[in-house]
C-alpha positions, 0 to 999 in steps of 0.5 A, a space after each residue: 057473681 054475688 052482690 058482695 063481689 060486685 061491690 068489691 069490683 066497683 070499689 076497686 074501679 073507683 080506687 083505680 081511677 085517680 091512678 089511671 088519671 095520673 098516668 094519663 096526665 103524665 103520658 098526654 102531650 103538653 099543649 104548645 106554649 101560647 105566644 105572648 100578646 103583642 099590642 097592635 100598632 106598636 114597634 120595638 127596636 134597639 138604639 145605641 147612644 154615642 157613648 155605646 149605651 144600648 136602649 130599647 125603644 118602644 113606639 106606638 104610632 097611627 096606622 099606616 093608612 092614616 094621613 099624617 097632619 101637615 106638620 107631622 105627628 106630635 111625639 111624647 117620649 116616655 121614660 122608663 118605657 119598659 114599665 109605662 109604655 104599655 099604658 100610654 100605647 093602649 090609650 093612644 091606640 083606642 083613641 086613634 080616631 080622636 085628635 089625642 090619638 093622632 100622635 106618636 108615643 116613644 117609650 125609652 127603656 132598656 133591653 130585658 123584661 124587667 119593669 125598671 132597670 138600675 141603669 135608670 139611676 145613672 141616666 136620670 140623676 146628678 152624681 150621688 153626694 160623697 158621702 151619700 145621704 143616709 137614705 141613699 147609702 144603699 144606692 151608692 154601689 150603683 152608677 149615677 150622674 150620667 144625665 147630661 149624655 142621656 139628655 144628649 141622646 134623647 134630644 140628639 140621636 133618638 130624636 133624629 132616628 124618630 124623625 127619620 122613621 116617622 113623619 113628626 112635627 119638629 116643634 112638638 116633642 114632649 117628655 114624661 118622667 116619673 119619680 127619678 124620671 120626673 127629677 130628670 124631666 125638671 133637669 131637662 126644663 132647667 138645662 134646656 128650656 126650649 128642647 121640648 114643647 111640653 114636659 110632665 114631671 110625675 112625682 119627681 124625687 126632689 129629695 135626691 141629693 138633699 134637694 140639690 135640684 133647688 139650686 138648678 131651679 134657682 139658676 134657671 129662675 135667674 136666667 129666665 127673669 134676666 132675659 137669658 131664656 127665649 122659648 121655654 117648655 110648658 110644664 105639668 107637675 103630677 103627684 098623688 096625695 097619698 104619695 109616701 115616697 115624695 110628699 105632695 107638698 114639695 110638688 105643690 110648692 114647686 108648681 107655685 114657685 114656677 107659676 110666678 114666672 108666667 110673666 116671663 113665658 113659663 106655663 105651669 100646671 099642677 095636677 093632684 090625684 087624691 087617692 093615688 100613691 107613688 107607684 100608681 100615679 103614672 097609670 092614673 095620669 095617662 090621658 091627662 098627660 096625653 092631652 097636655 102633650 098633644 094640645 096645640 096651645 
């Protein structure tokens, strides 16, 4: 075989390699699908409200061999659980050897794998004005205004089920909500001041319905200063200074107004994150929220 012939054979073999590789790739069996990650120390189950609405409940809890406090574990309910439960659960799990980790996180979400479900608008809001404000016109196609039955579900059906399944402290149930969930958290404070030990309103969407929440705030203030409110939740308002969806100044002004009610038993704290925007506030605030919710005083 001449040198020229050897060279031609070598070139032919090299040209055939990609084809052979492609054929082998087509005929080789595909690897089995890998299972998704499941976070340790968590459970997930569905629960229906009295009205038949089904919610996806996510729970992060101490290990079975952990000894519960004498009065039971404190509980933090996290709204928009599909989006935010993972952050809170991971923080609680890795801090389980600390007092802040000896608690239960309950994410309240919806069946499905999307971070946010359109049902949240109905659960978290007062009925949309008719006609709707200009910036909310695109949302008029969705339901709104079911915050009362949702609050009933949180403080009734869900709380009873959590207490049935886990050893919890009946006096230390706290609530976290962000954006429209933060607006709902304020509604929970104004409507049922003693329903939660602590409430965190993160970047609350106070612009909803032309700042209609202000009238609820005024009514709550009148009841509190008039001696018609006994025990009331502690409140922390959280906001990002780069929060373009909800300018931080309304949140600051809200905290200042409510802080003037400290002589009537309301405790208020404002927490601002200089570099956070609307959607990054929840992840940034996780540890601060847990400390606030789970501290005894």
